[in-house]
KEMIKE-813877 format. One record per residue (C-alpha): residue in three letters; residue number from 1; x, y, z. Coordinates in Angstrom, 3 decimals, m for minus. Layout:
N
  code  pos        px        py        pz
   ALA  NUM         X         Y         Z
...
This chain:
180
  code  pos        px        py        pz
   MET    1     0.000     0.000     0.000
   SER    2     1.373     3.382    m0.918
   PHE    3     1.163     6.438     1.312
   GLY    4     2.428     8.908    m1.242
   ASP    5     5.564    10.957    m0.781
   PRO    6     7.011    10.224     2.673
   ASN    7     8.618    13.688     2.792
   ASN    8     5.375    15.573     2.147
   PRO    9     4.295    17.144     5.490
   TYR   10     0.703    17.478     4.226
   GLY   11     0.299    13.921     3.095
   GLN   12    m1.086    10.998     5.003
   GLN   13     1.175    10.156     7.924
   GLN   14     2.717     6.753     8.310
   GLY   15     2.689     5.033    11.655
   GLN   16     6.032     5.352    13.384
   GLN   17     7.742     2.282    14.658
   PRO   18     8.879     2.448    18.298
   GLY   19    12.349     3.883    18.648
   TYR   20    12.275     5.838    15.351
   GLY   21    11.860     9.558    14.969
   TYR   22    12.048    12.262    17.560
   PRO   23    10.820    11.639    21.123
   GLN   24     7.502    13.081    22.146
   ALA   25     7.549    16.291    24.140
   PRO   26     5.855    16.272    27.547
   PRO   27     2.341    17.724    27.598
   VAL   28     2.010    21.430    28.164
   GLN   29     0.872    22.367    31.692
   PRO   30    m2.497    24.159    31.348
   TYR   31    m2.031    26.245    34.520
   GLY   32     1.241    28.037    34.358
   GLY   33     4.323    25.968    34.897
   GLY   34     5.874    24.231    37.769
   GLY   35     3.231    21.509    37.987
   TYR   36     1.101    23.176    40.682
   ALA   37    m2.613    22.531    40.671
   PRO   38    m4.857    25.493    39.993
   VAL   39    m5.891    27.503    43.010
   PRO   40    m9.643    27.244    43.599
   GLN   41   m11.008    30.752    43.194
   GLU   42   m14.438    29.950    44.578
   MET   43   m15.386    27.866    47.583
   PRO   44   m16.606    24.402    46.470
   GLY   45   m20.290    23.628    46.919
   GLY   46   m19.741    20.991    49.608
   VAL   47   m17.626    23.386    51.651
   LYS   48   m20.269    26.103    51.271
   ALA   49   m22.910    23.641    52.459
   ALA   50   m20.763    22.670    55.464
   ARG   51   m20.358    26.355    56.311
   VAL   52   m24.122    26.893    56.224
   MET   53   m24.651    23.785    58.367
   LEU   54   m22.212    25.146    60.964
   PHE   55   m24.231    28.364    61.103
   VAL   56   m27.401    26.258    61.531
   ILE   57   m25.748    24.321    64.372
   GLY   58   m24.849    27.662    65.962
   GLY   59   m28.480    28.765    65.667
   LEU   60   m29.719    25.521    67.202
   GLN   61   m27.275    26.014    70.054
   LEU   62   m28.707    29.506    70.607
   ILE   63   m32.192    27.986    70.847
   GLY   64   m30.774    25.511    73.387
   VAL   65   m29.347    28.418    75.399
   ILE   66   m32.766    30.071    75.473
   PHE   67   m34.489    26.857    76.633
   GLY   68   m31.771    26.240    79.228
   ALA   69   m32.079    29.759    80.607
   LEU   70   m35.873    29.426    80.786
   THR   71   m35.431    26.136    82.662
   ALA   72   m33.038    27.746    85.147
   PHE   73   m35.446    30.640    85.697
   GLY   74   m38.343    28.184    86.121
   VAL   75   m36.493    26.139    88.744
   SER   76   m35.495    29.357    90.502
   ALA   77   m39.105    30.549    90.529
   ALA   78   m40.316    27.171    91.806
   LYS   79   m37.711    27.359    94.552
   ASP   80   m39.320    30.544    95.838
   ASP   81   m42.833    29.056    95.707
   PRO   82   m44.361    29.158    99.233
   ALA   83   m45.824    25.655    98.814
   LEU   84   m42.357    24.186    98.145
   ARG   85   m40.470    26.301   100.686
   ASP   86   m40.816    23.639   103.377
   GLU   87   m39.636    20.800   101.118
   LEU   88   m35.993    20.435   102.164
   GLN   89   m35.139    17.860    99.482
   PHE   90   m36.547    20.056    96.719
   GLN   91   m34.665    23.092    98.020
   GLU   92   m31.363    21.188    98.084
   ALA   93   m31.960    19.778    94.589
   ALA   94   m32.980    23.213    93.299
   ASP   95   m29.845    24.850    94.728
   LEU   96   m27.648    22.241    93.092
   SER   97   m29.565    22.015    89.824
   ILE   98   m29.636    25.759    89.129
   GLY   99   m25.843    25.849    89.129
   VAL  100   m25.647    22.736    86.959
   ILE  101   m28.235    24.136    84.540
   TRP  102   m26.314    27.398    84.158
   PHE  103   m23.090    25.440    83.603
   ILE  104   m24.770    23.405    80.862
   VAL  105   m26.172    26.612    79.343
   ALA  106   m22.648    28.053    79.279
   LEU  107   m21.342    24.903    77.535
   ILE  108   m24.143    25.042    74.964
   LEU  109   m23.371    28.703    74.304
   ALA  110   m19.633    28.037    73.966
   TRP  111   m20.251    25.158    71.524
   GLY  112   m22.500    27.384    69.405
   VAL  113   m19.971    30.229    69.378
   PHE  114   m17.283    27.732    68.355
   ALA  115   m19.449    26.496    65.449
   VAL  116   m20.008    30.060    64.220
   PHE  117   m16.293    30.832    64.616
   LEU  118   m15.341    27.811    62.486
   ALA  119   m17.900    28.748    59.821
   ALA  120   m16.585    32.310    59.728
   LYS  121   m13.001    31.084    59.198
   PHE  122   m13.839    28.985    56.117
   GLY  123   m12.922    31.818    53.770
   SER  124    m9.454    32.463    55.143
   GLY  125    m8.609    29.421    57.240
   GLY  126    m6.058    26.794    56.398
   ASN  127    m5.808    23.072    56.968
   GLY  128    m5.978    23.563    60.758
   ILE  129    m9.509    24.950    60.439
   ARG  130   m10.393    21.954    58.232
   VAL  131    m9.102    19.419    60.752
   THR  132   m10.709    21.277    63.667
   THR  133   m14.024    21.360    61.803
   MET  134   m13.873    17.616    61.129
   VAL  135   m13.143    16.928    64.825
   PHE  136   m15.941    19.331    65.801
   GLY  137   m18.350    17.497    63.481
   ILE  138   m17.430    14.085    64.836
   ILE  139   m17.727    15.161    68.480
   THR  140   m21.034    16.907    67.780
   ALA  141   m22.373    13.787    66.056
   VAL  142   m21.381    11.609    69.010
   LEU  143   m22.908    14.045    71.510
   GLY  144   m26.066    14.269    69.398
   ILE  145   m26.563    10.517    69.529
   TYR  146   m26.931    10.343    73.318
   PRO  147   m30.178    12.247    73.892
   PHE  148   m31.431    11.030    70.484
   ILE  149   m34.442    13.303    70.426
   LEU  150   m35.351    15.456    67.431
   VAL  151   m32.695    18.049    68.270
   GLY  152   m30.093    15.332    68.786
   LEU  153   m30.985    13.762    65.452
   VAL  154   m30.706    17.079    63.623
   HIS  155   m27.350    17.814    65.280
   THR  156   m26.081    14.338    64.426
   VAL  157   m27.051    14.527    60.760
   LEU  158   m25.708    18.057    60.313
   ALA  159   m22.458    17.229    62.090
   ILE  160   m21.853    14.109    59.999
   LEU  161   m22.488    16.068    56.811
   VAL  162   m20.120    18.837    57.942
   ALA  163   m17.342    16.321    58.621
   VAL  164   m17.901    14.557    55.280
   PHE  165   m18.098    17.716    53.156
   VAL  166   m15.020    19.267    54.731
   GLY  167   m13.122    15.971    54.579
   LYS  168   m13.681    15.415    50.848
   SER  169   m10.894    16.101    48.353
   ASP  170   m12.403    19.389    47.141
   GLY  171   m12.557    20.517    50.769
   GLY  172    m8.895    19.605    51.140
   ALA  173    m8.041    21.555    47.988
   TRP  174    m9.914    24.594    49.305
   PHE  175    m8.265    24.646    52.719
   ASN  176    m4.783    23.845    51.340
   ARG  177    m4.899    26.472    48.586
   GLN  178    m2.270    29.165    48.193
   ARG  179    m3.415    32.443    49.659
   ALA  180    m2.574    35.802    48.166
C-alpha cells in the first residue's frame, strides 16, 4: 500500500515504529508551569454547604441556650414558691440544679460560638480549620446521639455532613490552597 511521498508534510502520515523519529515532548501544563494545581477561586459547593450547616448548628445552640435559661429561671421561681419552701429535698436539689443548669447553658453557648467561629473562618482558614471542623463534626455527632431526640438527630445529621463535606478532596483543595 502506498502512502504517497514520505517527505510531504501534508500527506497521510505513516505510523512510526517504536524507537524511530524524535521523542515526544511532555504535555504542556495548562495552569502556568511548575506543575502546581490550579488555586480554587471559589469555595466548592460541599464546603459552602458545610459552612451553612455550621451556622445552623450555631443557631440551634442559641435555641438551646434560650431553653436552658428558661429552665433555670423556672427552677429558681419554683424554689421561691411558698408551697415548696418547706420541702428540704426540693430546696437542696434546686440549689444544686440551678448551678448545673447554668453550667450546661454556658457549655451550649460556647459550643455554638465555636461552630459560628469555624464557619466564619472557612474563607481564610487553612488546613488547621479543616481538621478542627472535622473533629468538631465528629464530636457533635457523638454528643447528638446520646439524647437522640429530634434536636439530637438534627445535630447528628448536620455534624456528619459537615465532617464529610469538609473531609472530601475538594474541601482539602480549598483549605490547602495558596493564599494571596
